[in-house]
N, C-alpha and C positions, 0 to 999 in steps of 0.2 A: 804260402802266398808270396807273390813278388809284385812290385810295381816298377815299370820301366817306361821312362819318357824319352823319346827320341826326337830331337829337334833337327830336322833336315833343312838347313838354312838355304840350300840351293833350291829353287832358283830365286836368287836375290842379287841385287846390285852389289858388286860388279858382276856382270854376266860373263863368266869364264868357265865354260863346261870342260870337263876332261877331254883330251884329244880323241879318245875312242868314240865318245858321244858326238863330238863336233864332226867327225868323219862320216857319221851316218846321216847327217842332215842333207836335204836336197841342195844341189849346187845353186849358188846365188847368180843373179844376172851378171853380165860381163863386167859392168862397173857398178857394183852394188852401193847403195847409199849407206850412210852410217846407220840410219834407222833399220834398214834391212839386215845389216850385220848384227845389230843389237837384238832384233827379233829372232834371228837364227841362233844366236848364242843363248837367248832365253829358252828357246825350244830345246837346245842341247842340254840345258840344265834340268828341264822338265824330264827329259828322257833319262838322265842320270838318276834323278830321284825315284822315278818309276822303277828302274832296274834295281836300285838299292832296296826299295820296299819289297820287291819280288824276292830278292835274295834273303832278306830278313824273314819274310813269311815262310819261305821254303825251309829255312833253318829251324824255325819253330816247329814245323811239321816233322822234320828229321828228328828233333829232340822229343817228339811226342807231346809238345806243349800247346800246339795250335788249337785243337778241339776244345780244350778247357780254358782257353784264354779269352778275356774280354779285350777287344782291340778297337780303338777309335782312331780314325784318320780325319784330320781336318787341317785348316789353314787359318792364319790370323787375318789374312787379307788377300785380295786378288791384285791384279796389276792392270794399269791402262796400257794399251799398245797403240794401235792405229785406228781406233774407233772414230768414225766420222763426227766432226763437231767438237772433239775434245781439244782443249787448249794445252793440257799437260799430258805428255807421254811418259811412260815408265814412271808413274807416280802413284802413291797411295796414301801418303800421310796427311795431305791437306785437301783432299777431294772425296766426294761420296758417290762416285759413279756406280752404277749397278755392278759392273765387273770387278769393282774393288770390294764391295760389301757382300756380294754373294759368293760364298765359299762352300766347298763340299763338307759334308758331315756324314761319315760312314761309320757305322758301329756294328761290329760282329760280336754277338754274345756267345758265351760258352755253351757248349752242347747241353750241359746239364743245368744251366742257369736259367734265369728269367729271360723271356724273349721280348723283343720289341715289335711283335707281330702287328699290333694296332697302330704303330707309330709311322709306318711308311706313308708319307704324305707329301704333297707339294706345298702344304701350308708352311709359312716361314717359322723358323725357330731361331734362337740366337745362341752364340757360343757361351753365353752365361748359363744356358741350359745344360751344357755338357757335363760339368762337374757334378751337379745334383743327380743327373741321370746315371752317370758312371758309378757314383756312390751307391745309389739305390740298386743298381744291377749287381753290385758287390755285396749287398745286404747291409750297407752302412747308412746311417742317417747323415743328412747334410747339416752343417752348422747353421744356426738361425740367421747368421749374417749373410748367407748366400742370397743373391738376388734372382738367380735363375730358377727355372721350373724343373721338376723331375718329370721327364717326358713319359715315364712309365705310368704316371698318374694324371698327367695333364690332359685335358680335352682340347685338342688343337683343331681349330676351324680355319679354313682358308681365308676368311675375312677378318681374323683377329688382327689388331693393330700391334705392330712391333716398334718399339722406340729404341733408338740407338743414341747414346751419348758418348762423345769421344773427346780425348785430348791427344796431344801430339808428342808427349814424352818430355817436353821441356817447357818451363815457365815462360821463357823468352818467346818461343814460337807460339805458344798459346796466347800470349798477350798480343803478338803481332797479327795473327790471323783469326783469333777467336776460336771458340769451340763449335764444332759441327754437331748438329742434331738432325736426325732423320726419323721420319715416321713412315712405316709401311703399312698399308691397309689394302687387302686384296691385291690387285695387280699394280697399284699405284704406290710410289715412294716420293715423299716430299722432303 
């Protein structure tokens, strides 16, 4: 058995995609704004990460490891871009817009392992649920201190309330802007 964690930090500020990915982006307007340049660079970094993931998964297949691997792909946050009404662009640390808190969670189970067949749902889950679920899929128990749910056992309903409690990584920033709390129930987030 092995455990491998890959942290693909791109796309993240500063947005500087490799030249090959930047060359594949559609051309900008004749005199692009700084915002358009930033969005194009962000898109280039997304393309770079997508290609890197594809290369990694192809290599797992070449090595004969893919079918028996438990693979999870997720993100710690989204990013604001040019959504109407937003006061902060390219931000995620001090705001709780939907595009910041809604992130992908994709889990591929080993061919011979437990499946997540009953988990495919649009109901919200949290990243706190990831570790207990991956441990369960690996046949391991979660420590009693874990806050998340094992999604292989949890009964998830679309109207379950999800609570998010966050801090911003520094005491000074936390004191200046306070802690954000969000509650999601059904289609609403407060």
